N, C-alpha and C positions, 0 to 999 in steps of 0.2 A: 755480216762478218767481214772484217777488214781484209782477210786473205783466205782464199778458198782452201778447203782441206786437200783438194787435189793438188794445188800448187805447192803446198807445204810437203805433201807426200813425195812429190817428184824431187823436191830439193834434197830430201834425206834418203832417197831410195838408193841403196848400195847393196851389192851381193855380200853374203856372209863369207868369211874366210874359209878356205878348204882345210878343215881340221880332221884329225884322225878319228875322234869319237863321233859317231853319228847322232844327229839330234833325235832325237827320238820324238701367356703361358699360363700355360697357366702358371705364371711366375709371380713372385712377390712384387709389391710395389717398388718402383725404383728408389734406391737409396742415394741421396746426394752425398758425394764424397765429403768426408769431414775436413780434408785438407785441400786447399786450392791447388791448381796446376802449378808445376814448378816453373818459375820465371826463367830459369836457365835454358829452357828448351827453345825459346824464341825471343827475338827482339820485338819491340813494339809493333814493327811492321809485319810480323809473322815469319821472319826469316828463321831458318833452322840452325841451331848449334848442336849438331849431332854428337860430337864428343862430350859436351856437357850433359846431354840427355842420357847418354850411355854410361856416364860416370856415377849415376845415382845407385843406391843399394837395392833398388827394385826395378823391374823392367818398365820401360815406357809403355803407354797404352795408346794404340791407334784405333780410333773409333771408326766404324764402318758406316758409310752413307751411300746406299744404293739408290740411284735415281733411275730405276729400271722397272718395267712392268712385270718381269718374270724372274726376279732373284729367288733362289731356293728358300731363303729364310724369311724375307719380308717383301716379296714381290708386289710392287705397286703401292706400298704404304707411303713412299716418299717421292713418288713421281711428280706430284704437284710442287712447284717451287716453294710455296709458302710452307708446306709440310716438311720439305727438305731443310729449309732454313731453320725451322723450329727444332727439328731433330739435331741439327748441328749445334745450335745454342744449348740444347739440353745436354749433349755429350760433353761439351766444353765445361758446362757448370758441374758436371759429374766427375771431371778430372782428366778428360782426354788430352793427351799431349800432341796428337796429330789427328787430323781428320782426313780419311782416305775416301775420295769420291770416285765412284764408278758409274758409267752410263751405259755399259753393256754387260749383261749377265753372262758370266762365264760358267755358271752352274756346274760345279765339279762332278756331278753325277749324270751329266748329259741332259739333253732336252732344251738347251738354250737356243735362242733364235739369233743368228748372226745379224749384226746391224752395220750400216755403213758409217764411215767417219762423219759424214754429214748428219746422220741420225744422232750419233753421240754428241756432237757439238750442239745440236738443237736442244738436247736435254740439258747440257752443261751450261749453256750461255746464260740463262736467268739465275743459275744457282752458284756456280763456282766462284765468280768474282765477289758475290755477296758473302760467301763463307770465308774467302780470303780476308775480307774486310773485318772479320771478327777477331783477327789478330793471332790465330793459332796456325802453326804450319799446316799446309794442305798438301796432300799427296794425290796424284792423279793415277787412278787404276785403269790403265788401258794398254792394249798391245799394239796400238796404232801410232806411229810416229807423228802423224798429222794432228791427232788429238792431243798427244803429250806436248807437242810444240805449242799448240794453241793455249793449253792450260798453263804452261810455264810462262808464256807471254803475259798471262793475266794473274800471276802471282803464286801459282803452285810452286813448291820447292823440292818435291820428291817425285820420281817416276816409279811406279809399281807395275812391273811387267810380269804377268803370269806365265809367260813363256821364256823368261830368262834370257832375253836378247836373241833368241833363236827362231822366232816366228817371222819377224820382219827385218830384212837386212839393213834398213835405215835406222833402226832404233839405237844401236850402239853409237853410231856417228852423231846422232842428235844429242845423246847423253854426254858424250865427250865434248861436243861443241859448247853445250850449256854448262858443263861442269857442275852438275847437280847430283845428289845422292840417288841411287837406283836400287830398288829391291829386285833381286834376281831369284825367281822362283822355279823350282823343279816342276815339270809337267810331263805328261805322256798323252798320246792320242787315245789310249785305252789301257785299262788295268790288265796286268798279266800276273796271276797269282803264283806262277812258277819262278819268277825272277827273285834275285836277292835285291830287295828294294833299297837297302842302304848302299849297296855297290852301285846301283843304277842312279840314285840321287847324287852320289859322289862324282860319278863319271859325267853326268849332265852338268853339274855345277862347275866342274873343272873345265868343261868345254865353254860354258858361259864366261868363265874368267879369262880363258884364252881369247874369246871374241872381244871381251872388254879391253884386254891388254892391247890387242891389235888395233883397236879403234882409238886408243889413247885415253881410256877412262881411268882416272886415278883409283888405285886399289882402295884407298881409304874412303872412297865414295860409295862402296858396294856393301849391301846388306844381303845376306843369304836367307832363303825361305825354302824349307823342305816341301812345301806344297801339300799340306795335309788335305786329303780327300781328292786331290787332282791326279788322275791316272793311277789310282791306287785302290786296292780292295780295302774294306774296313780294317781288316787285320794288318795290312801293310801300313795304314795310317797310324795305327797304334804302335807298330814296330818303330816307325819313324820317330814318334814321340819318346818311346822308351830308349832309343839309341841316339837321341838328338846330340848328345855330347860328342859323338864321333865327328860331327861337322865342325867342332871347334878346331880341328886340325887345320882348317883353312885359315885360321887366324882372323876371321871377320865376324862382325856382329850377325846375330841370327834373329829373324822374325818368325813367329809362329802364329798361324791363324786357324785354330781348331774350333772356333765359335760355331755352335749349333750344327756341326758336321754330322753326317749320317752314321759314322762309326759309333757314335754315342748310342744311337737307337738299337744297335746290334747287341749292346750290353744290357740296356734297359729300354724297351720299346717306347718310343716317344716321337712326337712331331717336332719340327724345328723350334717352334716357340716354347717347347717344353724341355729344352735341353740346357737350361742354365747351370744346373748342378754339374752335369757332365762336362760342360764347357769350362767351368772353373776348375774342376779336377784336372782336366787335360792341361790347362794353362799353368796351374801350379806345378805340375810335373815338368812341363816345358821350362819353367823358370828355374827349377832345381837343376835341370840338365843343361842350362846355359843360355836359354833364350833371353835376348836383350830387349825385344819389342814384342808385345802381344797385340794382335789385331782382333778386336772383339766388337760384337753388337751391343752387349750389355755392359756399358762402361762403368757405371757406379759400382756394381757388384764386383766387377773384375778389378778395379782399382782398390777397393777395400780388401779383397782377398789377397792380392799381391802385397799390399803394404802390411797387412797383419802378419802374413807368412814371413816377410822380411824382418818384422819386429821380433817375432818369436825366434827366428834363427839367430838374431843378434844377441839373444840372451844365453846362447850356448857357451 
């Protein structure tokens, strides 16, 4: 690797500003989408035109590519580079607008094994540049500035931070310096069933926006994510989906990733690979409530559901 993760981390290590708010399947065969990916989402080099993508009458779809051995939904399935690349090609053919690549499992329900930046880079090195070469915008799903910087240097165009700029003090500075879009997600170290989850999400995201502003991140580069399943009880995850429209008060695009999450199994008992129906139901509700980007494992089915729902709504 041209530059060590340690050196990159040191360059971007800065303290967070002192702010008032404390941080705190059995499925059917895959259906190839009938319509190809919108060309407005990216230039031939895979650059992202976020306003064009968000201007469509249905949400964009971000395909999930976990190159980890312990992801809650598909742990180990795509750890081999050839399997990861095949999955990326499949999701693009199915209509994915963005490919979100992660090399550390964040397992929203606990049990994930922390890995070093070097471990993440070792997994990403044979995969991410090859996915970038496929021509679709690539998002890097990491909470480490060293990893994000490395990925941006190799063609990724979005940073997806599951701790909303609040876990590592260097992340906001890096995003500001690179002037790339960032997904800012709500998270908590543990679920607390006693709290008002929507108030907590709003306070957390407000703090993230303050951090972003202090670092010089352009507001139009920010996408908000309520963090379905992260630091929430199943009931709170459903509440966040039901009240998603409240987050529109921030005036920013919203990403929702409810794919295969555990709350689905509290309604109808199921394993992650058996939650396609629940995932689509949750994502259709999210779209109705203002979601602009849907992050999903099952791309073809999600694209079809969103486009059919939009076509039906258009007939009103």
